[in-house]
C-alpha positions as CSV (number, residue, x, y, z in Angstrom):
1,M,122.1,164.9,121.7
2,G,125.2,166.1,123.6
3,D,126.4,169.7,123.5
4,Y,128.6,171.2,120.8
5,H,132.2,172.2,121.3
6,I,132.7,175.9,121.3
7,N,135.9,177.8,120.3
8,I,136.4,181.4,121.6
9,F,139.5,183.3,120.5
10,Y,140.6,186.9,120.3
11,S,140.9,188.3,116.7
12,E,143.4,191.1,116.3
13,E,142.0,191.8,112.9
14,D,138.5,192.3,114.2
15,G,139.5,193.8,117.5
16,G,137.3,191.5,119.6
17,Y,136.4,187.9,120.4
18,V,135.1,185.3,117.9
19,A,133.1,182.3,119.1
20,D,132.2,179.4,116.8
21,I,130.9,175.9,116.7
22,P,133.0,173.7,114.4
23,D,130.3,171.1,113.9
24,L,127.8,173.7,112.6
25,K,129.1,175.1,109.4
26,S,129.4,178.9,109.5
27,C,127.9,179.2,113.0
28,S,129.9,181.9,114.6
29,A,129.5,185.2,116.5
30,F,131.5,188.3,117.6
31,G,131.7,190.2,120.9
32,E,133.9,192.7,122.6
33,T,134.4,190.2,125.5
34,P,134.5,186.4,125.6
35,E,131.2,186.4,127.5
36,Q,129.6,188.6,124.9
37,A,130.8,186.5,122.0
38,L,129.4,183.4,123.8
39,N,126.0,185.0,124.4
40,E,125.8,186.0,120.8
41,L,126.9,182.5,119.7
42,E,124.0,180.9,121.8
43,R,121.6,183.1,119.7
44,A,123.3,182.1,116.5
45,K,123.2,178.4,117.4
46,K,119.5,178.6,118.1
47,A,118.9,180.3,114.8
48,W,121.1,177.9,112.9
49,L,119.3,174.8,114.4
50,E,115.8,176.3,113.8
51,A,116.7,177.2,110.1
52,A,118.0,173.7,109.5
53,R,114.9,172.2,110.9
54,Q,112.6,174.4,108.9
55,E,114.5,173.6,105.7
56,G,114.6,169.9,106.4
57,K,118.4,169.9,106.5
58,P,120.3,167.4,108.6
59,I,121.6,168.5,112.0
60,P,125.0,167.1,112.6
61,P,125.7,165.4,115.9
62,P,128.3,166.9,118.1
63,R,131.6,165.3,117.0
64,Y,134.4,167.9,117.0
65,R,136.9,167.6,119.8
66,P,140.2,169.4,119.7
67,V,143.3,167.3,119.9
68,I,143.7,168.2,123.6
69,Y,140.4,166.5,124.4
70,Q,140.9,163.4,122.3
71,V,141.9,160.1,123.8
72,S,145.0,158.3,122.6
73,R,144.8,154.7,121.7
């Protein structure tokens, strides 16, 4: 399985950085710096995947790619 795409962006509303994995519904984290948000997201990803396995839920393959990474045909 390949790795999941991660978005990291600054949220004015929250006053910090949000990181998320679009392929894993509701898998996101917050940090005061981008690095902190990414570290927290790695923990959230591990917990998300473990919970899905324990509950027998399907784990989606990495598919999401922002437009800037997509190949034109």
